[in-house]
C-alpha positions in Angstrom: 27.9 35.6 56.3 28.5 32.9 53.2 28.0 33.7 49.3 25.0 31.6 49.3 25.9 31.2 45.4 29.0 29.7 45.9 27.5 26.9 48.2 24.7 26.2 46.0 26.8 25.8 42.7 29.1 24.0 44.1 30.7 20.8 42.0 30.2 17.7 44.2 34.3 17.2 44.2 34.9 13.9 45.8 36.6 13.6 48.9 40.4 11.8 48.1 41.4 9.7 51.0 45.2 9.8 51.5 45.1 6.4 52.4 43.8 5.0 49.5 44.4 1.2 49.7 42.5 1.2 53.7 39.7 2.5 51.8 39.3 -0.2 48.8 35.9 0.1 48.0 35.7 3.8 47.5 39.0 3.6 45.3 37.2 0.9 42.9 34.3 -1.7 43.1 36.4 -3.9 41.8 38.6 -4.4 44.8 35.5 -5.7 46.6 36.5 -9.1 47.3 40.5 -8.7 46.4 41.8 -10.1 49.8 39.5 -13.3 49.6 39.3 -13.5 53.0 36.4 -11.6 54.7 37.4 -7.1 55.5 36.1 -4.9 57.2 37.2 -1.2 56.8 36.9 2.1 58.6 38.4 5.5 57.6 38.2 8.8 59.2 39.9 12.1 57.5 39.6 15.4 59.0 41.0 18.1 56.5 41.9 21.7 57.2 41.6 21.3 61.3 42.6 25.0 61.4 39.6 26.1 60.3 37.1 25.0 62.4 36.9 21.4 60.9 36.4 22.7 57.7 35.7 19.2 55.6 35.5 15.9 58.1 34.9 12.8 56.1 33.6 9.4 57.3 33.2 5.5 55.9 32.8 2.2 56.2 32.8 -1.1 54.1 32.7 -4.8 54.7 33.6 -7.4 51.6 34.6 -10.8 51.0 34.6 -13.5 48.0 32.3 -15.9 47.4 33.7 -18.6 45.4 30.0 -20.2 44.7 29.6 -16.2 42.5 32.7 -16.2 41.3 33.5 -13.4 42.7 33.3 -10.9 45.7 30.3 -8.2 47.2 30.9 -5.5 49.0 29.0 -2.6 51.2 30.4 0.9 51.6 28.8 3.9 53.4 30.1 7.4 53.7 29.6 10.7 55.1 31.1 14.0 54.3 30.2 17.3 56.4 31.2 20.6 54.6 31.7 24.3 57.1 30.7 22.7 60.5 28.0 20.2 58.7 26.6 23.1 56.8 26.7 21.0 53.4 26.6 17.0 54.3 26.7 14.0 51.7 25.8 10.8 52.5 26.1 7.7 50.5 25.8 4.0 50.4 26.2 1.2 47.8 25.9 -2.1 46.9 29.1 -3.8 45.2 29.9 -6.9 42.8 33.0 -7.8 41.3 33.9 -10.6 39.0 36.7 -12.3 39.2 38.6 -13.7 35.9 41.4 -16.2 36.0 43.4 -14.9 33.0 46.3 -17.3 33.3 47.8 -19.3 36.6 49.3 -16.1 37.4 46.9 -13.2 36.8 43.5 -12.4 37.8 41.0 -9.8 37.0 38.3 -8.2 38.5 35.8 -6.6 37.2 33.2 -4.2 39.2 30.0 -2.7 39.9 28.7 -0.4 42.4 24.7 0.9 42.9 23.4 2.8 45.2 21.8 6.2 47.1 23.8 9.6 47.1 22.0 12.0 49.3 23.4 16.0 49.4 21.8 18.0 51.9 22.6 22.2 53.1 21.3 23.6 56.4 19.8 26.8 55.3 18.7 28.1 58.6 22.7 28.3 60.0 23.2 30.4 57.0 23.0 34.8 57.7 22.6 36.9 55.1 23.1 40.6 54.8 19.7 40.9 53.9 17.4 39.6 56.7 14.4 39.8 54.9 16.0 37.4 51.8 14.6 33.4 52.0 16.8 31.5 50.3 14.4 28.8 49.8 12.6 31.8 47.1 15.4 30.6 44.9 16.5 27.2 45.9 13.3 25.1 46.6 15.2 22.0 47.7 17.5 21.6 51.1 18.0 18.0 49.9 18.6 15.9 47.1 18.6 12.3 46.6 19.6 10.4 43.6 20.8 7.0 42.2 24.6 6.5 41.5 26.1 3.8 40.0 30.2 3.1 39.2 32.2 0.3 37.1 36.0 -0.5 37.8 38.3 -3.0 37.0 41.4 -4.3 38.1 44.5 -6.9 37.1 46.8 -8.1 39.4 49.7 -10.3 38.4 51.3 -12.7 40.9 51.5 -11.0 43.8 53.9 -8.6 42.4 52.3 -5.7 40.1 49.0 -4.3 39.6 46.7 -2.0 37.8 43.0 -0.6 38.1 40.6 2.0 36.7 37.4 2.9 37.7 34.7 5.7 36.8 32.3 6.8 39.2 28.6 8.5 38.9 28.6 7.1 35.5 24.6 8.7 35.3 26.0 12.1 36.4 22.4 12.6 38.5 21.8 16.7 38.9 22.3 17.5 42.6 21.6 21.5 42.5 19.0 22.9 45.3 17.2 24.8 42.6 15.3 23.2 39.4 16.8 26.5 37.3 20.4 24.9 38.1 21.6 21.8 36.7 24.7 21.5 38.7 25.2 17.4 38.2 27.4 15.0 40.1 30.1 15.1 37.5 32.1 11.6 36.5 35.1 10.8 38.2 38.1 9.0 36.7 40.7 7.2 38.2 43.7 5.1 37.7 46.0 3.5 40.1 48.8 0.8 39.3 52.1 -0.3 41.8 53.3 -3.4 42.8 55.4 -4.8 45.6 59.2 -5.6 45.8 59.9 -8.2 48.5 63.3 -8.2 50.5 62.6 -11.2 51.9 59.7 -14.1 52.0 57.0 -14.1 49.5 53.4 -12.6 50.2 50.9 -14.7 51.4 47.2 -14.1 52.9 47.8 -12.3 55.9 51.3 -13.1 56.6 53.2 -10.8 54.5 57.2 -10.3 54.0 59.0 -9.1 56.9 60.4 -6.0 54.4 58.4 -5.0 51.5 58.7 -1.9 49.3 55.5 -1.1 47.9 55.6 1.9 45.1 52.5 3.2 43.8 50.5 5.8 41.5 47.0 7.0 41.7 45.6 9.8 39.1 42.4 11.3 39.7 40.1 13.5 37.3 36.7 14.8 38.0 35.4 18.1 36.3 38.8 19.4 35.3 40.4 18.8 38.4 43.4 16.7 38.5 45.9 15.3 41.0 48.2 12.7 41.3 49.9 10.7 43.8 52.9 8.8 43.9 54.9 7.2 46.9 56.0 4.3 48.6 55.2 2.5 51.8 58.0 0.5 53.3 56.8 -2.7 55.4 58.8 -3.8 58.2 56.2 -6.4 59.8 54.2 -5.7 61.9 55.1 -1.7 60.8 54.5 0.2 58.1 56.1 3.5 57.1 54.9 5.7 53.9 55.6 8.6 52.1 53.8 10.2 49.4 53.8 13.4 47.2 50.3 14.9 46.4 50.0 17.2 43.0 47.2 18.6 41.3 49.3 19.3 38.4 48.9 23.2 38.0 50.6 23.0 41.6 52.2 20.6 44.4 49.8 20.0 47.1 51.2 17.9 49.5 53.6 16.0 51.0 52.0 12.7 52.8 53.8 10.9 55.9 52.1 7.7 56.8 52.9 5.4 59.8 50.8 2.4 60.2 50.7 -1.5 62.1 49.4 -4.7 61.1 48.9 -7.7 62.9 46.7 -10.8 62.8 44.4 -9.9 60.3 43.9 -6.2 61.9 45.9 -2.8 60.8 46.0 0.6 62.0 47.0 3.8 60.1 47.5 7.3 60.4 48.3 9.6 58.0 49.2 13.7 58.1 48.9 16.0 54.8 51.5 18.9 54.9 50.3 21.5 52.9 53.4 23.0 50.6 51.2 24.6 48.2 50.4 28.4 48.2 47.6 28.0 50.5 50.3 27.0 53.1 49.8 24.6 56.0 48.4 27.4 58.5 45.0 25.4 57.7 46.3 22.5 60.0 46.9 20.3 56.7 44.8 17.0 57.2 44.8 13.7 59.6 43.4 10.9 58.9 43.0 7.5 60.7 42.4 3.8 58.6 41.2 0.7 60.7 40.5 -2.7 59.3 40.3 -6.5 59.9 40.5 -9.2 57.8 39.0 -12.4 58.9 40.5 -15.8 58.6 39.8 -17.6 55.5 37.7 -20.1 55.8 38.5 -24.0 55.1 36.6 -23.1 51.1 38.7 -20.1 51.1 42.2 -21.9 51.5 41.1 -24.3 48.5 40.1 -21.1 46.7 43.4 -19.8 46.9 45.1 -22.5 45.0 43.7 -21.1 41.8 42.6 -17.6 42.8 45.5 -15.3 44.3 45.2 -11.9 46.1 45.1 -8.7 44.1 48.2 -7.3 45.2 47.6 -4.2 46.2 48.6 -2.2 49.5 47.1 -1.9 52.6 47.1 1.8 53.2 
């Protein structure tokens, strides 16, 4: 039996991916077109698999820079499945990020995202102690579809430093399954920053240096829930290794280990979250896989590179 009230009034907390930059449009809409070349990304996350795959998440995105509109465009679709599909969330967004060249070494991207957010519950899969109880007598909806908007900005200096921020769910629409409950999709704040320390030649498009250290920090706040993720990726081209620490401010949450591979535009990443909170790792932690592909730049993009530098965010 499941307590229906806990499901019907859940907070709609967004999924947080451990490989933040392997899912760039999900992290910040201003990263649309940030790589200049065309980019495809796909992500999968399975959290707490020992609890019957309690939370699984998928996303796929595409983005590119277009010189004629002085910015990048992107499209992002995602799906989250909770408790074996009892509660699902589907989203689809279109994005535009305007690029401003602040100086010959600094670029600023400002992005907007607009789309749809759907939340659905499968009432028929629920069992109740009172077999005569009809949940839809109190909760008349099994699905809510609402508009959703986000804004973000990111600054990149040369190929060594970046800082960005994003505000998701600006309109904070109501997503509850009852007209009597005004549960809303809460505003999510994100701040991320980091840089690259090159131990060999400088970064250029899809040919990164042989050895690079990429420290980074991501802070997320949504409906009184906070978490900080900090760590470092080490690139020994074409391989990437990372170690990260996630803290929910009130307690330590997880240590994240990452291994990746990138070559000729293709990238693959796998990470594992080892739970270190009181919840323990008996849940099975979390597994995450990312796939990405960057297309070769067009001749126009090569000329554009003379004045428009790539935002130097990590790839995983």
